[in-house]
Every structure is written in structure tokens, then in C-alpha cells.
C-alpha positions in Angstrom: 42.6 -15.8 10.3 44.4 -12.6 11.9 45.8 -11.5 8.8 42.4 -11.9 6.6 40.9 -9.6 9.1 43.6 -6.8 8.7 43.1 -7.1 5.2 39.1 -6.2 5.4 38.1 -2.4 4.6 38.2 -0.5 7.3 34.9 0.6 6.9 33.5 -3.1 7.1 35.3 -4.2 10.3 33.6 -4.8 12.7 30.6 -4.7 10.9 27.6 -7.5 12.2 24.8 -9.2 9.8 22.0 -6.8 9.7 20.3 -6.9 13.0 16.6 -8.3 11.7 18.7 -11.0 9.6 20.7 -12.1 12.4 17.6 -12.5 14.8 15.6 -14.2 12.2 18.2 -16.7 11.8 18.6 -17.1 15.2 14.8 -17.8 15.8 14.9 -20.2 13.4 18.2 -22.5 15.0 16.3 -22.3 18.6 13.1 -23.4 16.9 15.0 -26.2 15.0 16.0 -27.5 19.0 12.4 -27.7 19.3 11.8 -24.4 21.4 8.8 -22.5 21.0 9.6 -19.3 20.0 7.5 -15.5 18.9 8.9 -14.1 16.4 8.9 -10.3 16.8 12.4 -9.5 15.4 12.4 -9.7 11.9 9.8 -7.0 10.1 8.2 -8.6 7.2 4.3 -8.4 6.2 2.5 -11.3 7.1 -0.1 -10.7 4.0 0.0 -12.9 1.1 0.7 -11.2 -2.3 -2.5 -9.9 -4.3 -3.3 -12.8 -6.3 -3.6 -10.2 -9.3 -0.5 -9.1 -8.9 1.0 -13.1 -8.4 -0.9 -13.9 -11.4 0.6 -11.1 -13.5 4.3 -13.1 -12.6 3.2 -16.2 -14.0 2.2 -14.4 -17.1 5.4 -12.5 -17.8 7.6 -16.0 -16.3 9.2 -16.3 -20.1 10.2 -12.6 -20.2 14.1 -13.3 -20.2 15.9 -10.5 -22.0 17.7 -7.2 -20.3 15.7 -4.5 -19.5 17.2 -0.8 -19.8 19.1 0.4 -16.5 16.3 2.3 -15.1 13.4 0.1 -15.4 11.0 -1.0 -17.7 9.4 1.9 -19.2 6.0 0.9 -18.2 7.1 0.3 -14.8 8.8 3.5 -14.8 4.9 5.3 -15.6 3.0 3.0 -13.1 5.1 4.4 -10.3 4.9 8.0 -11.5 1.0 7.8 -11.7 0.9 5.9 -8.2 2.8 9.0 -6.8 1.0 11.4 -8.8 -2.4 9.5 -7.8 -1.8 8.9 -4.4 0.7 11.6 -2.9 -0.3 14.7 -5.1 3.3 15.4 -6.3 3.7 16.0 -9.9 6.4 12.7 -10.5 7.5 12.1 -14.0 8.7 8.4 -15.4 12.0 10.0 -16.6 12.2 10.5 -12.6 11.9 7.0 -11.6 14.7 4.6 -10.9 13.8 0.8 -10.6 16.2 -1.0 -8.5 16.7 -4.5 -6.7 15.0 -2.9 -3.2 14.8 0.2 -1.9 17.8 -1.1 0.3 20.0 -1.4 -2.6 18.8 2.0 -4.0 19.8 3.6 -0.7 23.0 2.4 -0.8 23.8 3.4 -4.1 22.4 7.2 -3.1 24.4 7.2 0.0 27.5 5.9 -2.8 27.0 8.8 -5.3 26.1 11.9 -3.1 28.8 13.6 -1.5 27.2 14.9 1.3 27.0 14.3 4.9 24.2 11.9 5.8 21.4 13.0 8.9 19.3 10.5 10.5 16.8 11.1 13.2 16.8 7.9 15.9 15.6 5.7 16.3 15.5 4.4 12.7 15.7 2.0 10.3 18.8 -1.0 11.5 20.2 -0.6 7.8 20.8 3.6 7.3 23.9 4.1 9.3 25.7 0.7 8.2 25.3 1.9 4.7 27.2 5.2 5.2 29.9 3.2 7.3 30.6 0.8 4.9 30.9 3.6 2.2 33.0 6.0 4.6 30.1 9.0 4.8 30.3 11.1 7.2 26.6 10.9 9.5 25.2 12.8 12.2 22.3 11.3 14.6 19.8 13.4 16.1 17.9 11.4 18.8 14.5 12.0 19.8 12.1 11.2 22.7 9.6 9.4 23.8 7.5 12.4 24.1 8.3 13.3 20.6 6.6 10.3 19.9 10.1 9.2 18.1 9.8 11.6 15.5 11.8 14.8 14.5 9.9 18.0 15.2 10.6 21.4 12.9 12.2 22.9 16.2 14.1 19.7 16.6 15.7 20.2 13.2 16.2 24.0 13.7 17.9 23.6 16.8 20.5 21.0 15.6 21.3 22.9 12.1 21.8 26.3 14.3 24.0 24.3 16.2 26.2 23.6 13.3 26.8 26.8 12.6 26.9 25.8 8.6 23.9 26.5 6.7 24.8 25.5 3.2 26.8 22.1 4.0 25.7 19.2 1.4 23.6 16.9 3.8 21.0 14.3 2.9 18.3 14.3 5.7 16.4 10.7 5.4 13.2 10.5 6.7 10.9 7.2 6.7 7.4 7.3 7.6 4.9 5.5 8.8 8.4 4.7 10.9 10.5 2.1 11.1 11.0 0.8 14.4 8.2 3.1 15.9 4.9 2.8 13.6 4.7 6.6 14.3 3.8 8.8 11.0 4.0 12.7 10.5 0.8 14.6 10.3 0.6 17.5 7.5 1.5 20.4 9.5 4.1 18.6 10.7 5.7 17.7 7.4 5.2 21.2 5.9 7.3 22.7 9.0 10.1 20.1 8.1 9.5 20.9 4.3 10.0 25.1 5.1 13.7 24.1 6.6 15.0 21.5 4.3 14.1 24.5 1.8 15.9 27.0 4.0 18.8 25.0 4.6 19.0 23.4 0.7 18.9 19.9 2.2 18.0 16.9 0.1 15.4 14.7 1.5 15.0 11.3 1.0 11.7 10.2 2.0 11.3 6.9 2.8 7.6 5.9 2.4 8.0 2.3 1.9 5.0 1.8 4.5 2.9 4.4 3.1 0.2 2.4 2.0 -0.1 0.9 5.5 -0.9 3.8 6.5 -3.9 2.7 9.4 -6.0 5.3 8.3 -5.2 5.3 5.1 -4.5 8.8 4.9 -0.7 9.1 4.3 1.4 12.4 3.3 4.3 13.1 1.7 6.5 15.8 2.0 7.4 15.8 -1.7 3.9 17.8 -1.3 5.9 20.3 0.4 9.0 20.1 -0.7 8.7 18.6 -4.2 12.6 20.2 -5.6 14.3 18.7 -3.3 12.5 15.3 -2.1 13.4 11.5 -3.2 10.7 9.1 -2.7 11.4 5.5 -2.0 8.5 2.9 -2.2 8.7 -0.3 -3.6 6.8 -3.8 -3.2 7.6 -5.5 0.1 5.7 -3.8 3.0 2.1 -2.5 1.5 2.2 -5.5 -1.0 3.6 -8.1 0.9 6.2 -9.3 -1.7 9.6 -8.4 0.2 11.2 -11.8 -1.4 10.5 -10.3 -5.0 13.3 -7.4 -4.2 11.9 -4.1 -6.0 12.2 -0.9 -5.1 11.7 2.4 -6.7 13.5 5.8 -5.8 11.1 8.8 -7.7 13.3 12.0 -8.3 12.3 15.8 -9.1 13.7 17.3 -12.3 16.3 19.5 -9.9 17.6 16.0 -8.9 18.0 14.2 -12.0 21.9 14.6 -11.3 21.7 12.2 -8.6 19.4 9.7 -10.8 21.7 9.6 -13.5 24.6 8.7 -11.2 22.9 6.4 -9.3 22.2 4.8 -13.0 25.6 4.6 -14.0 26.3 2.6 -10.9 23.6 0.6 -11.2 25.1 -0.3 -14.8 28.2 -1.7 -13.6 26.9 -3.7 -10.5 23.1 -5.2 -10.9 22.3 -4.3 -14.8 18.3 -4.6 -14.4 16.0 -5.9 -12.2 14.4 -9.4 -12.9 12.4 -8.7 -15.9 9.3 -11.0 -14.9 9.0 -9.0 -11.1 9.1 -6.0 -13.0 6.6 -6.5 -15.6 4.5 -8.1 -12.7 5.1 -5.0 -10.5 3.2 -2.5 -13.3 -0.4 -4.1 -11.6 0.9 -3.8 -8.6 1.4 0.3 -9.3 -1.7 0.8 -11.5 -3.6 -0.5 -8.1 -7.3 -0.8 -8.5 -10.3 -2.6 -7.0 -8.8 -5.7 -6.0 -5.7 -3.8 -4.4 -7.4 -1.4 -2.4 -9.7 -3.7 -1.2 -6.6 -6.0 -0.1 -4.7 -3.0 1.6 -7.8 -1.2 3.3 -8.4 -5.3 5.4 -4.9 -5.4 5.8 -4.3 -2.0 7.5 -8.2 -2.5 9.9 -6.3 -6.1 10.8 -2.7 -4.2 11.5 -4.4 -1.6 13.1 -6.9 -3.4 15.9 -3.8 -5.6 16.5 -1.6 -3.0 16.9 -3.9 -1.2 19.3 -4.4 -4.0 21.3 -0.3 -4.9 21.8 0.1 -1.3 22.7 -2.7 -1.8 25.5 -1.4 -4.8 27.1 2.4 -3.4 27.4 1.2 0.1 28.8 -0.6 -2.2 31.5 2.8 -3.9 32.1 3.9 0.5 33.1 6.2 0.0 29.4 6.2 3.0 27.5 4.1 2.7 24.1 2.3 4.9 21.7 -0.5 3.2 19.8 0.9 2.4 16.2 -0.8 4.6 13.5 0.9 2.6 10.1 3.0 -0.3 9.7 3.2 -2.7 11.9 5.9 -2.2 14.7 5.8 -0.9 18.4 9.2 0.8 19.8 8.6 0.0 23.8 10.5 1.9 26.2 11.2 -0.2 29.4 12.9 2.7 31.4 10.2 2.7 34.1 11.2 -0.7 35.3 15.0 0.2 34.6 16.0 -0.1 38.3 14.1 -3.5 39.0 16.4 -4.4 35.6 19.4 -3.8 37.1 18.4 -6.0 40.2 18.1 -8.9 37.8 20.8 -8.1 36.2 20.0 -6.5 33.0 21.8 -3.5 32.9 21.1 -2.3 28.8 18.9 -2.8 26.2 20.8 -5.2 24.3 20.6 -7.6 27.3 17.3 -6.8 28.1 16.5 -8.3 24.6 18.4 -11.7 25.4 16.9 -11.8 28.4 13.6 -12.1 27.2 14.6 -14.3 24.3 15.7 -16.9 27.0 13.2 -16.4 29.7 9.9 -16.2 27.5 10.9 -17.2 23.8 10.0 -13.5 22.5 12.4 -12.2 19.9 12.6 -8.6 19.7 15.4 -6.1 18.7 17.3 -3.8 21.0 17.2 0.0 20.7 20.8 0.1 20.2 20.3 -1.6 17.0 18.0 1.1 16.0 21.0 3.6 16.9 19.6 4.6 20.2 22.1 4.6 22.8 23.5 0.9 24.2 22.0 1.7 28.2 18.6 2.6 27.0 16.0 0.2 27.9 13.9 0.3 24.3 13.3 -2.3 21.7 11.2 -3.0 18.6 8.5 -5.1 18.6 7.0 -6.5 15.0 4.0 -7.8 15.6 3.6 -9.7 12.4 3.9 -13.4 13.8 0.3 -14.4 12.5 -1.0 -16.2 9.5 -1.4 -12.9 7.1 -3.3 -15.1 4.6 -6.2 -16.4 7.0 -6.7 -13.3 9.1 -7.2 -11.6 5.4 -9.7 -13.9 4.7 -11.3 -13.7 7.9 -11.8 -9.9 7.8 -12.8 -10.2 4.2 -16.3 -11.9 5.6 -16.6 -8.7 7.3 -17.6 -5.3 6.1 -14.9 -2.6 6.1 -17.4 0.0 7.8 -17.4 -2.4 10.6 -14.1 -2.2 13.0 -13.1 -5.5 14.1 -13.7 -7.0 17.3 -11.3 -8.2 20.3 -12.5 -11.9 19.5 -11.0 -11.4 15.8 -7.4 -10.9 16.8 -8.1 -13.7 19.7 -8.9 -15.8 17.1 -6.6 -15.4 14.1 -3.2 -13.6 15.7 -3.1 -15.4 19.4 0.5 -16.3 19.1 1.3 -12.5 19.2 -1.1 -11.4 21.6 0.8 -14.6 23.8 3.6 -13.0 23.4 2.6 -9.3 24.4 0.8 -10.8 27.7 4.5 -12.8 28.3 6.7 -9.8 27.8 4.0 -7.9 30.5 4.0 -10.5 33.0 8.2 -11.0 32.7 8.7 -7.1 33.0 6.5 -6.9 35.9 7.4 -10.4 37.8 
């Protein structure tokens, strides 16, 4: 056994399975033992795939041929039009690359790019491990609760000035609305970040997988302000509820076509091309239309109402949390209770999450999984453990110009509210 461990690549030794997948497996194991578990660990959209897209997949199930490595031409056109329409960027079909999930595309980007990776934290659980696997130099830039867990232009400039190397090749990854925090950037913040990126000639990977789940419906892309240096990442997993379909997209500006071409070469030697039926169905998703827009409006309204209610419950218990602006996450800061936790034998964020699961049945992920310090008492809560199909159907009976009331989420998201109440009671007990 020891010999086998030694034979592992140094970059892989010590890595664990992805935290989100591991917590889901742990929850399923506890449930098989007959325990009641509130699954706030895995961030998967609760909503069904829109019917028009499911029908398209069914109609294209017979498609069996290998497709071009960069993707089905009709899909690349649809993705480019999507970003022109939604993000007001001059996207071209020639700049679109289709992959088996944006996660795989991010891995390939880090593989072919030669510079260091800049990651504001808290950040998605796989950015850092992917860089470690490949052997890339990663620099973490920690943000604070007061900054709403977002990197400010002042913070970015301060970090870069300390580095004293203006033109070092760098790739900055921004994710907004954010996983794990549910916060986003406004137009002015993006403009200022874009100015610094241009000044330092950085490449930006703008991970906008949750863009269409911005609760206000008013998502902005930094590519509008730094088009020549920004890659937009999107896909079907979050806004379309199709995580298991595994289809992601990268959209490159012309000056970065060399990166797209390099990734396509590696793709040709690895996954070859994405499933043909999935790509044909995805054309209908990215073309949009009234059915999909209505679906998104209802999904956003449900998530906003539930997210605000969850934040209020936690805040009432003295837990620091911002009301979410998008996606379906809260990044909770339990630090006001640090002394009380230590008296209960809870000394860091991982112990906090473990005890919370054992004592209450609520599964969350500790901040350390999102590149925060181990001793920090933070955790991510994914408030999606409700029947999305049922909630969506009920929301469609209520005009979109009306707000959902407390009775709606009490009826259709009861387990999620119960989980938050259990957290609040456990924290203050």
C-alpha cells in the first residue's frame, strides 16, 4: 500500500475527493442508516430542466456521430448570440468552445496556460485543487465579510503592487454571482476591476455559470469592460437545472484565440467531443425564448424569497451573513460565537461543520473547503434541499408582478427553513 502511495504524482498526493461530492456521499450514507439529514452541502439546482429542452434532447436522441472538437456549429452560434444578447459583448461563434461541463474546460485552461493563477477567496472548491493537480502557481487573495466576500479594485491593486512585477503572466478567476457566497458585483465595481486587469495585462476567467440566476435579473459581465482579455464561462448546470448533462461553454475574444486553439488540441486527445444529443438540445437552451425566460423569472423569485428568509433566520441568531444577490448559497460567518464554540470543544471551521451535522442533521461545508483559513468559523449553506418542480409549478400560479409571501416558502421549502432554524438554535444553545 505504501509503495502504491509513493508512486502517485506529487501533485496528486494528499488530495481528497471534491468536497461537494464527498458531503453528498456522506449524507446519502447517513440517510441509508435511517437518519434525517438536511442536505445543504451539494450545490445542485433543485429545478427541473425546462420542458422545451427535454423535448429537444428526446428528439435528438438518435444523433450518434462525433461532433467537431470545438462544438456543434449551431450551438457555437447560439452561445455567441446568447452572450451578445445577455451580456452585450461582441461574441463570435469562432470564439466558442464546448466542453463536458465548465469544470473540465477550467482544468484544460489551467493546463495550457503558463502563468500563475489568482483566486479571491472564498472561492469554488475545485479551482485550487485543479491548479495543484496541474502544478500551477496559485496565489490566494483573501476577502472579508465586510467586503461581502468580493475582491475590491483597491484590494486587487494593493496585492499587485506588493508583487512588484507588473507584467507577470496572470490568470484571475472571478465568479459572480458567487459560489460559495451568493454575492455579485455591480457595474461600477466590474469597470474598476477591468481597468486594473487591462493595466496589468491579466487574463480574466469570468465564471458566470450563475449569471442567469442573479436575483434581480440584472447580471453584468466584466467582458463588457475588458472584452479583449476576458473569457466567459457558462453552461447548462445551474440556470438550466441540467448539471448531470455535463455541458459547459467558454467564450473567448479574438486576441485570446491562441488559448482556445490550444485547449481544443488537448480536448481532441482527451474527451474528443461532447455528447451529440446533449449539444443539439443545448442549442434550444441558449437560443432562449419566452418559455425559458418565464422559467428563469420564477426560479429567481423563489430563490430570492427563500434566500432572504434563510439569511434572516441566521442573522437573528447572531450569525453574520449577507442576504444573497444571486445563485443559491449563503456563506455564514459564525465568528461572533467563537468563544462559546471553543468552550464546547469546537476549535475550527471543520469541527464546526462536523458537529453541526452530528448534532442537528444539517450538512454544510466548512470555509476551509473554499480556501479560507482552517481556524475561521465559516461555512457554506446551499439552500436547495426542496422540491424545485413543485415550487416552480406553484409559483406559476402567482403573477410575476407579485412577491411570494412567507406562506409560500413555508409550504414549498419547509425542510430548508427547518434546517436554518436548527442551525440557529444549535448555535445559540
